[in-house]
N, C-alpha and C positions, 0 to 999 in steps of 0.2 A: 491245102490241095486235097481233092477227094478223087476217089478212083471209081470206075465201073468195072464189073467183072465179064470176063470173056468165057461164054458158056458153050463154045464149039466142042468142048470134050466132056461136058456134063455127064453124069451117068443118068441112064433112062430109068423110069419109074420102077422097072423090074431088075434094076441093077444096084449093087450096093447093099449095105445093111438097112434094115427098117427100125433098128433099135434106136431109141432116143437116148443121147448121151446125157450123162449128168453134168452139171455146169461147174466143174471143178477146175480143169486146166484148159490154157492155151497151149498147145506144143509146137515149139519151133524147130525146125528140121533144115538140114542142107542136103542137096542130092548127092554130093560127093562124086560127081561125075563130070569132070572138065570138059568132055567131048560132046556132050548132049545139051541142046538148046532147051529153053523152057517149054517150047512146042514139042520137042522130042519127048520129054518127060510127061507131058500131059497126054500125048498120044499113047504111050507105054501103059501109064495108068488106066486110061480108058479101056485098053484092050485086056489089061491084066488084073481087073479090079478084083477078082476072087482071091488073088495073093497078096496084094498090098496096094492101098491108095490112101490118099490124104483128101481133106476138103479142098485145099487150094495149091496151086504151085505157082511161084512168082518167078518170071524170067523174061528174056528178050527185051531188056531195057523198061521194066516197070509194068509189064502186062500181068495181070492177076487172072489166071486160068482157074475157073470153078470146075472141080471134078466130083466131089461127093457133096451132097446137100449139108449145109452148116446145120448143127443142132442134132444131128444124127451120128452114129458110131462110124468111124473110118478105120481102115486097118494099116496104121502106121507106127504103133508103138506098143504093140503086144498087150499085156494086161492092163496098160493105162488107157486104151482104146474106149472103154465104157465112160470114162470121166472126161472126156474131152469133146465138146461140140465143135471145135474147130483145131485142125492141124494143119500146119502151113510149111510146105518145101520151098527152099530158096536155091535157085539154080546156081550151080558152081560155074563160074565164069572167070577167066583171067583178064578179061577186058575191064579196066578199072572204071571207065566211063559207064559201061552198062551195069556194072556192080553198083554204082552210086544211085542209077535209077532203080535198080531192083531193091536195093536196100531201104530205099525211101518207101516204097510201096511195102515192103515187108513190116517195116515199122507202122505205117498207116493201118494195115490189116490186122496186125495183132492188137493196136489199139481199138480198132473197130470192134473185133471180136470180144475184147474185155468189156467194152460198153455194152455191146448187145446182150452178152450172157452174165452181165453183173460178176465180172471175174477181177479181181485186183490187178493192177498194173505193176506187180512185182515180179521179179526174176528169180527163179530157183529157190524161193523162200521156203524153209520148213522141210518136214519130211513128209511122207505119203499122206494125203488127206488134206493138206495145206493147200488152199486155193490159190491160184496165180498163174503166171505165164512160167512155163517150164521148158527149158532145152531138152533135147532128147538124150544128153548126157545125164542130166537131172533124173529122167525116167529110168535110164539104166542103173545109176547109183541108188535110187530110192525105191524102185519097183520091180523092173526086170528088163534085161537086155544087155547088150555090149556096146552100143553106138555112144559116140563121144561128140557128135555134131551138135552145134553149128561152130563151136568156138575157135577150133585152128583156122577154119577158113575165114571167118570173120578177122581175126588176128592177121591173117596174111594180107588182108586188105585195109588194115590200119583202125579196125574196130575192136577195142578190148572189151572184155565182159563188163567192166564198169560203164564203158560208154554205151553198150547195148542196153544195159539195165537202165541208164538215165534217159536213152531216147524212148524206151518203152514208157517210163514214167511221165516224162515230160512232152515228148513229141519231138520230131526232127526240127521244126522251125525255131525251137526254143534250145535245144542243146547240142545238135550236131551240125557242125560247120564243114565237115569234110567235103560236102558236095560243092561247096562254094570256095574251096582251097586248092591251090596248086598240089600236085602229087608227085612231080618229078623235077630233079634239079635240071638247070639249063639256063638260057638266056630268056629273059622277059622284059617287056617293055611296060613302063609305067603309063597307065592309062586314065588313072583318077588320081587327082591331088587335092590339098585342102584349099580353102579360100585364099590363102597367100601365094597359092600357085605352085606349091612344091610339097613333097613327102619327106620325112625324116628318115634317116637310119638311126638305129639304136644300139647302144653299147650292149645290152643284155637281151637273153632269149624272151624275157617277159615283156619287153619294149616299153620299159618303164624310164629308162635313163637316155634322153635324147642326145645324139652326136651333133656336131657341127654339119656334117654330110647332109646335103638336101638334093632331093632328085626332082627335076622339073617334069612335066608331062611330057612323054616321048622319050625320056631317058631309057637307056638299055643297062641292064645289070644282071649278072651272072649268079643264080642261085646254087651254091655249093651243095648246101644240105637243106632239109625241110623238117627240122625238128619240131616236136609238139611242146606247147605250152597250154597245160590244162587240155581242153578239148579242141584247141585250134592249132594249125601249123603256121610256123613263120619262116622266113626265108634268111638263111645264114649266107652273107656274101663275104668277100674279101675284107670288107671294112665295117661290117655290122650286120644287124638284123633289121628286117622290114616285114610287114604283113604279106602273107601270101594268097591273100583274098583276091579271087578272080574278078573281083569288081575293080580291084586297083591295078592288076597287072595281066598281061597275056603272054602268052609264050610265043616267040618268034623263032 
């Protein structure tokens, strides 16, 4: 999937820095403001660019708002600013569906920036001067500042640092399954089954040991928990485990 940039809040020619950035870092931020939409954040940055802005803000269900011109310095990470042609803010939302759309765009844009500016798709590697994708926390730890984003927010939405790194390296289509998996316990209906006309339940969370319990299409089952196995989520029921892939089940 590819995206287009929303330029409603792009800085004018006489706004923002005119200094070209060195192509060392793509810096990943999170807004830390759960009450503000992506549009709110973009409006604020457009109006207050003299104090702080980044090249992009992602929010409102995967919209990429362009604020500062990529390739030029932005004011989002103190002394690291001159070394980052792209800095990206991710909207802080409690809406999990919106988050999944925002996160997919976040990963896409990070990878786009890495390709455009020949920056490795490695997360928080090395010390100052090491090229790659950097969290705002890495900037604080290695260059200047006290910000710790975006890790606590990503973790609250089920994305570990390891998963974030893997998604940056490989892309969403290959490594992140969260957008396709159920996220809450509850009653689900089986909507896709194998060629034999049923889905198995499994003894183990890794879904390797099949049980005799078989679910036909239209069956309903209550998910008690949604534990993770690797990068995927599975459903724990009263009698076993099954996939929580939304291609196979839907909440009722």
